[in-house]
C-alpha positions as CSV (number, residue, x, y, z in Angstrom):
1,M,52.0,67.0,28.4
2,A,51.1,65.0,31.5
3,E,52.9,61.8,32.9
4,I,51.3,59.1,34.8
5,A,52.1,56.5,37.4
6,L,50.1,53.7,38.9
7,L,50.9,53.1,42.7
8,P,50.9,49.8,44.7
9,T,47.8,49.6,46.7
10,T,46.9,47.3,49.5
11,T,43.2,47.6,48.6
12,A,41.4,44.3,50.0
13,I,39.4,44.3,46.7
14,P,42.0,45.1,43.8
15,L,41.4,47.9,41.4
16,S,40.7,46.8,38.0
17,P,43.3,47.9,35.3
18,E,40.7,49.2,33.6
19,W,39.8,51.7,36.5
20,S,43.3,52.7,37.0
21,E,43.8,53.4,33.3
22,S,40.6,55.4,33.2
23,A,41.5,57.4,36.6
24,T,45.2,58.2,35.2
25,R,43.9,59.5,32.0
26,W,41.7,61.8,33.9
27,L,44.4,62.9,36.2
28,S,46.4,63.7,33.3
29,Q,44.1,65.9,31.7
30,A,43.3,67.8,35.2
31,S,47.0,68.4,36.1
32,D,47.4,69.8,32.6
33,L,44.4,72.1,33.1
34,L,45.8,73.1,36.5
35,L,49.5,74.0,35.2
36,D,47.9,76.0,32.3
37,A,45.8,78.2,34.6
38,V,48.4,79.2,36.7
39,S,51.3,79.4,34.2
40,G,49.7,82.6,32.3
41,S,50.4,85.4,34.6
42,P,52.4,88.1,32.6
43,G,55.7,88.9,34.3
44,V,55.6,86.2,36.9
45,S,58.1,83.0,36.8
46,A,55.9,79.7,36.0
47,P,55.4,76.9,38.0
48,A,57.6,74.0,37.8
49,G,54.8,71.5,37.6
50,A,51.6,70.2,38.8
51,W,50.2,67.0,40.0
52,A,47.2,65.3,40.8
53,G,46.4,62.2,42.7
54,L,43.6,60.0,44.2
55,F,43.6,58.9,47.7
56,R,41.5,56.7,49.8
57,L,41.4,57.4,53.4
58,E,39.8,54.8,55.5
59,R,39.7,56.5,58.5
60,P,40.9,60.0,60.2
61,G,44.5,59.4,61.6
62,R,45.5,56.4,59.3
63,A,47.7,57.0,56.6
64,P,46.0,57.6,53.4
65,T,46.6,55.0,50.5
66,P,47.6,56.6,47.0
67,L,45.8,54.6,44.2
68,A,47.2,56.8,41.1
69,H,48.3,60.0,40.4
70,A,49.6,61.9,37.1
71,W,51.6,65.2,36.6
72,S,52.7,67.9,34.2
73,G,55.8,69.7,33.7
74,Y,58.6,68.9,36.1
75,R,61.3,69.0,33.2
76,D,64.2,68.3,35.5
77,G,64.7,64.5,35.8
78,P,65.3,64.5,39.9
79,A,61.9,66.5,40.3
80,S,60.0,64.5,38.3
81,E,61.3,61.3,39.7
82,W,60.6,62.8,43.4
83,I,57.3,63.7,42.2
84,A,56.5,59.8,40.7
85,R,58.0,58.2,43.5
86,V,57.7,60.3,46.7
87,A,55.2,63.2,46.7
88,P,52.1,61.1,47.0
89,F,53.4,59.4,50.0
90,R,53.9,62.7,51.7
91,I,50.2,63.6,51.9
92,G,48.8,62.7,55.6
93,S,45.3,62.1,56.9
94,A,45.1,65.7,58.3
95,D,45.6,66.8,54.8
96,L,42.8,65.0,53.7
97,T,40.3,65.3,56.5
98,L,40.5,68.9,56.7
99,A,38.6,69.0,53.1
100,N,35.7,67.3,54.7
101,A,35.4,69.9,57.8
102,C,35.3,72.7,55.1
103,G,32.4,71.4,52.9
104,G,34.2,69.1,50.9
105,L,36.9,71.4,49.1
106,A,40.0,73.0,50.5
107,C,42.8,75.0,49.1
108,A,45.8,76.9,50.6
109,R,49.4,77.9,49.9
110,R,52.4,76.6,51.6
111,S,52.8,79.9,53.7
112,D,49.1,79.4,54.7
113,L,50.1,75.8,55.9
114,T,53.4,76.5,57.7
115,P,54.9,79.7,59.1
116,D,58.0,80.7,57.1
117,H,60.4,80.2,60.0
118,A,59.2,76.4,60.2
119,W,59.2,76.0,56.7
120,L,63.0,77.2,56.2
121,E,64.2,74.7,59.0
122,S,61.7,71.6,58.1
123,H,63.2,68.6,56.3
124,A,60.2,68.8,53.8
125,R,61.8,72.0,52.4
126,L,65.2,70.7,52.1
127,H,64.0,67.6,50.5
128,R,62.2,69.5,47.8
129,A,65.0,71.9,47.4
130,G,67.2,68.9,46.6
131,V,65.5,68.1,43.6
132,G,64.7,71.8,42.6
133,I,61.3,72.5,43.9
134,G,60.2,75.1,46.4
135,E,56.8,76.5,47.0
136,F,53.4,75.0,46.4
137,A,49.8,75.6,46.5
138,R,47.6,72.6,47.0
139,L,43.8,71.7,46.4
140,V,42.1,68.7,48.3
141,A,38.4,67.7,47.3
142,A,36.5,65.1,49.2
143,A,34.1,62.5,47.8
144,Q,30.6,63.3,48.3
145,G,28.5,60.4,49.7
146,D,30.0,56.6,50.7
147,T,33.0,55.2,48.6
148,H,35.4,52.3,49.1
149,D,37.8,53.5,46.4
150,A,39.0,57.1,46.1
151,T,37.7,59.3,48.8
152,H,39.9,62.4,47.9
153,L,41.3,64.1,45.1
154,V,44.5,66.1,45.8
155,M,46.0,68.5,43.0
156,Q,49.4,70.5,43.9
157,I,51.3,73.3,41.9
158,D,54.7,73.3,42.8
159,G,57.2,76.2,42.1
160,A,60.9,75.9,41.1
161,E,63.4,76.4,44.1
162,R,63.9,80.3,44.3
163,G,61.0,80.5,41.3
164,W,57.4,80.8,41.2
165,V,55.6,81.8,44.6
166,P,51.8,81.4,44.5
167,N,50.2,84.6,45.4
168,A,46.3,85.6,46.2
169,S,45.4,85.5,42.6
170,D,47.0,82.0,42.1
171,L,45.0,80.7,45.2
172,V,41.8,82.2,44.0
173,A,42.2,80.5,40.4
174,L,43.0,77.4,42.2
175,S,39.9,77.8,44.3
176,S,38.0,78.9,41.2
177,A,39.0,75.8,39.4
178,G,38.3,73.6,42.5
179,G,34.6,73.7,42.1
180,A,34.8,72.3,38.5
181,L,37.4,69.7,39.4
182,Q,35.4,68.6,42.3
183,V,32.1,68.1,40.3
184,A,34.2,66.2,37.6
185,F,35.9,64.1,40.1
186,Q,32.5,63.1,41.7
187,Q,31.0,62.2,38.4
188,R,34.0,60.6,36.5
189,I,35.6,58.7,39.2
190,V,33.5,58.2,42.2
191,M,30.1,57.8,40.9
192,P,31.2,55.1,38.4
193,T,33.1,53.1,41.0
194,T,30.3,53.2,43.5
195,H,27.8,52.0,40.9
196,R,29.8,49.3,39.9
197,R,30.9,48.0,43.3
198,A,26.8,48.0,44.1
199,L,26.5,45.8,41.1
200,L,29.3,43.5,42.2
201,A,27.8,43.2,45.5
202,R,25.0,41.4,43.8
203,I,26.9,38.5,42.4
204,S,29.5,35.6,43.6
205,H,33.2,36.4,43.4
206,A,33.3,33.6,40.6
207,Q,30.7,35.4,38.6
208,A,32.7,38.6,38.9
209,K,35.6,37.2,37.2
210,V,33.7,36.9,34.0
211,I,32.7,40.5,33.9
212,P,36.0,42.0,32.3
213,H,35.9,39.4,29.6
214,L,32.1,39.9,28.8
215,L,33.1,43.8,28.5
216,R,35.7,43.1,26.1
217,G,33.2,41.0,24.1
218,L,34.7,37.5,24.4
219,S,32.8,34.7,23.7
220,E,31.6,32.2,26.4
221,R,34.0,29.6,25.2
222,A,36.8,32.2,25.1
223,I,36.1,33.2,28.6
224,A,36.2,29.5,29.5
225,D,39.7,29.3,28.1
226,R,40.9,32.3,30.1
227,I,39.4,31.6,33.4
228,C,40.1,27.6,33.2
229,R,36.4,26.6,33.5
230,S,34.0,24.9,31.3
231,P,31.7,26.7,28.8
232,H,28.8,25.3,30.7
233,T,30.0,26.9,34.0
234,V,30.5,30.0,32.3
235,H,27.2,30.0,30.6
236,D,25.7,29.5,34.0
237,H,27.7,32.5,35.5
238,V,26.2,34.7,32.6
239,K,22.8,33.4,33.2
240,A,23.1,34.3,37.2
241,I,24.5,37.7,36.2
242,Y,21.7,38.7,34.1
243,G,19.2,37.6,36.8
244,A,21.0,39.4,39.4
245,W,21.2,42.6,37.5
246,Q,17.9,42.1,35.9
247,I,19.0,42.4,32.2
248,A,18.5,40.3,29.1
249,S,21.6,40.6,27.1
250,R,25.2,41.6,26.7
251,Q,24.1,44.7,25.2
252,E,22.2,45.7,28.3
253,M,24.9,44.5,30.6
254,I,27.7,46.8,29.2
255,A,24.9,49.9,29.0
256,L,24.4,49.3,32.9
257,W,28.1,48.9,33.7
258,N,28.8,52.1,31.7
259,L,26.0,54.1,33.1
260,E,24.9,54.6,29.5
261,G,22.2,57.2,29.6
262,I,23.7,59.2,32.0
263,S,25.8,62.0,31.2
264,P,28.6,62.6,33.7
265,I,30.3,66.1,33.7
266,D,33.6,66.0,32.4
267,L,36.5,68.4,32.7
268,P,36.3,71.8,31.1
269,R,38.6,72.3,28.1
270,H,40.2,75.4,30.0
271,L,40.2,76.6,33.6
272,P,40.3,80.4,34.1
273,Q,43.9,81.7,34.4
274,A,44.9,83.5,37.4
275,H,45.8,86.9,35.5
276,D,42.4,86.8,34.1
277,Q,40.4,86.9,37.3
278,L,39.3,90.0,37.7
279,T,37.1,91.9,40.7
280,N,35.5,95.2,39.8
281,G,38.6,96.2,37.6
282,R,41.3,95.2,40.0
283,S,43.1,91.8,40.0
284,L,42.2,89.3,42.8
285,A,45.6,89.8,44.2
286,Q,44.7,93.2,45.1
287,A,41.3,92.7,46.1
288,T,41.8,92.1,49.8
289,P,38.6,91.7,51.7
290,P,38.2,93.7,55.1
291,A,39.6,92.2,58.1
292,N,36.2,91.2,59.6
293,E,34.9,89.7,56.1
294,Q,35.2,86.1,55.4
295,V,35.0,85.1,51.8
296,A,34.6,81.5,51.2
297,P,36.4,79.6,50.1
298,V,39.8,81.2,50.2
299,T,39.9,82.8,53.6
300,V,37.9,80.3,55.4
301,L,40.0,77.5,54.4
302,N,43.3,79.5,55.1
303,N,42.2,80.2,58.4
304,A,41.5,76.4,59.0
305,W,44.7,75.4,57.7
306,G,46.8,78.2,59.0
307,S,46.8,76.7,62.5
308,R,49.2,73.8,61.2
309,V,52.7,74.1,61.7
310,K,54.5,70.7,60.4
311,P,54.7,70.5,56.5
312,T,53.7,67.2,55.2
313,T,55.2,67.7,51.7
């Protein structure tokens, strides 16, 4: 069962509790699905856990802002505490911008990111070993279009120290899952927040304060008590909102806010498991392409990320 955490954020326009709750529920489902997809390989030790996080990168070179994350597994106390408090802040700008350079989706194993000799001597490995986790595989998906909230989805599978090590089959399973996860991220997280910010841009800050209360079904008098304004003022705010959004009722407002009539793609119930990935009767771990052939996205992404030396988590 996934666990969730809301991270402190320095966003200029605070994210609403409703957004955070919805995002973390989605991340919980995503981390559960990802862990299940890689845990089923027969005869191979299972990963220690998986985590998923939403980040905002305002510009390359600047540290990204973690917005929310969730995790599955990590039964050991120190490991789950480290994932909750430290892991999201180890993701750097370079980890996220690479996804933009690779068509919006990038995945790699630790060995693709950092050579073994550098990894063995790194502080990152020592910190992870100290809480009982070792190797990892990571997927990064970039939001498509302009967004002021979550710009990237990061998902990572961690092995126990001296335990699970991601192989080629796991990486292809992660890459295959990435397509569905990226579309669901765009539809469930990016599109609604972009749509709602566009709506809020049409009204004043004072008018925007009544929106959460209207969505919860409070009367104008009850809203007035909550925001310490007169019922007449609240009524004027509601009229202004209706005019700006070109609607005529509370029901139309809720439908517009919730994008009713549009059916966003949600997470699949199951992702293909690593040991179920077959190519011409062979496992994908055995299906090595010729040296001069690049197979998108895995080979291309490995080559792009392989130039990095310093691990970030």
